[in-house]
C-alpha positions as CSV (number, residue, x, y, z in Angstrom):
1,M,-12.5,-14.8,10.3
2,T,-12.0,-11.5,12.0
3,L,-12.4,-8.1,10.4
4,S,-8.7,-7.4,10.6
5,T,-7.9,-10.7,9.0
6,S,-10.3,-9.9,6.2
7,L,-8.8,-6.4,5.7
8,A,-5.3,-7.9,5.7
9,L,-6.2,-10.4,3.0
10,A,-7.9,-7.8,0.9
11,S,-5.1,-5.3,1.3
12,S,-2.6,-8.0,0.4
13,V,-4.3,-8.8,-2.8
14,L,-4.6,-5.2,-3.8
15,F,-1.0,-4.5,-3.1
16,M,0.1,-7.6,-5.0
17,V,-1.8,-6.3,-8.1
18,S,-0.5,-2.8,-7.7
19,G,3.1,-4.0,-7.0
20,I,3.1,-6.2,-10.2
21,S,1.6,-3.3,-12.1
22,C,4.5,-1.1,-11.0
23,F,6.8,-3.6,-12.8
24,V,4.8,-4.2,-16.0
25,G,1.9,-1.8,-16.2
26,P,2.1,1.1,-18.7
27,G,-0.4,3.1,-16.6
28,M,1.9,3.0,-13.6
29,R,4.8,4.0,-15.8
30,R,2.8,7.0,-17.0
31,E,1.8,8.0,-13.5
32,F,5.3,7.8,-12.0
33,G,6.5,9.8,-15.1
34,R,3.8,12.4,-14.5
35,F,5.0,12.8,-10.9
36,G,8.6,13.0,-12.0
37,L,9.3,9.8,-9.9
38,D,10.3,7.4,-12.6
39,R,13.3,6.2,-10.6
40,L,11.1,5.2,-7.7
41,R,8.6,3.0,-9.6
42,I,10.4,-0.3,-9.3
43,L,11.3,0.4,-5.6
44,T,7.6,1.2,-4.9
45,G,6.5,-2.0,-6.6
46,A,9.0,-4.0,-4.6
47,L,7.8,-2.4,-1.3
48,E,4.2,-3.1,-2.2
49,L,4.9,-6.7,-2.9
50,L,7.0,-7.0,0.3
51,G,4.1,-5.4,2.2
52,A,1.6,-7.7,0.7
53,G,3.7,-10.7,1.6
54,G,4.2,-9.4,5.1
55,L,0.5,-9.1,5.6
56,L,0.1,-12.8,4.6
57,V,3.0,-13.9,6.8
58,G,1.4,-11.9,9.6
59,L,-1.5,-14.3,9.7
60,W,0.9,-16.7,11.4
61,W,3.5,-14.4,12.8
62,P,2.0,-11.1,14.2
63,P,5.1,-9.0,14.1
64,A,5.1,-9.2,10.3
65,T,1.6,-7.7,10.3
66,R,2.9,-4.7,12.3
67,L,5.8,-4.1,10.0
68,A,3.9,-4.6,6.8
69,A,0.7,-2.6,7.7
70,G,2.8,0.2,9.1
71,G,5.0,0.3,6.1
72,L,2.1,0.2,3.6
73,A,0.2,2.9,5.5
74,M,3.3,5.2,5.3
75,L,3.8,4.4,1.6
76,M,0.1,5.3,0.9
77,L,0.4,8.5,3.0
78,A,3.4,9.5,0.8
79,A,1.2,8.7,-2.3
80,V,-1.5,11.0,-1.0
81,A,1.1,13.8,-0.3
82,I,2.5,13.4,-3.9
83,R,-1.0,13.7,-5.3
84,V,-1.7,16.8,-3.2
85,R,1.5,18.3,-4.5
86,Q,0.4,17.5,-8.1
87,R,-3.0,19.1,-7.3
88,D,-4.8,16.0,-8.4
89,A,-8.5,15.8,-7.9
90,P,-9.7,14.4,-4.6
91,M,-11.1,11.3,-6.3
92,L,-7.6,10.4,-7.5
93,M,-6.4,10.6,-4.0
94,L,-9.1,8.4,-2.6
95,P,-7.6,5.0,-3.3
96,A,-4.3,5.8,-1.6
97,A,-6.1,7.5,1.3
98,L,-8.4,4.5,1.8
99,L,-5.5,2.0,1.7
100,A,-3.5,4.2,4.2
101,G,-6.6,4.1,6.5
102,V,-7.2,0.4,6.1
103,N,-3.5,-0.5,6.8
104,G,-3.6,1.9,9.8
105,L,-6.6,-0.1,11.1
106,I,-4.8,-3.4,10.5
107,L,-1.8,-2.0,12.4
108,A,-3.9,-0.8,15.3
109,A,-5.7,-4.1,15.6
110,S,-2.4,-6.0,15.5
111,L,-1.0,-3.8,18.3
112,R,-4.0,-4.8,20.5
113,R,-3.2,-8.5,20.3
């Protein structure tokens, strides 16, 4: 198994958990409320679940990897920007920043194939 495949699988699992949490998790409800983005919580969860699925589909159909990894990287860059705007501590920005980077690496690796 290649590193990019391992990263895609790990990212997919993380985004599945996060996407489901956007629908049912009280913590996500509080966070989106704190950001003043209540109306985007369900959309964000749906995009995370679509991205997670796209990474899995991409194991057999590479264009899906490009779309999913690129979309998830952009989504996480937006999450970092929102946390910067909120003046959150750097440690709170770290998960989104790491996931943006990981999905950027997945995208870059998929473009080299």
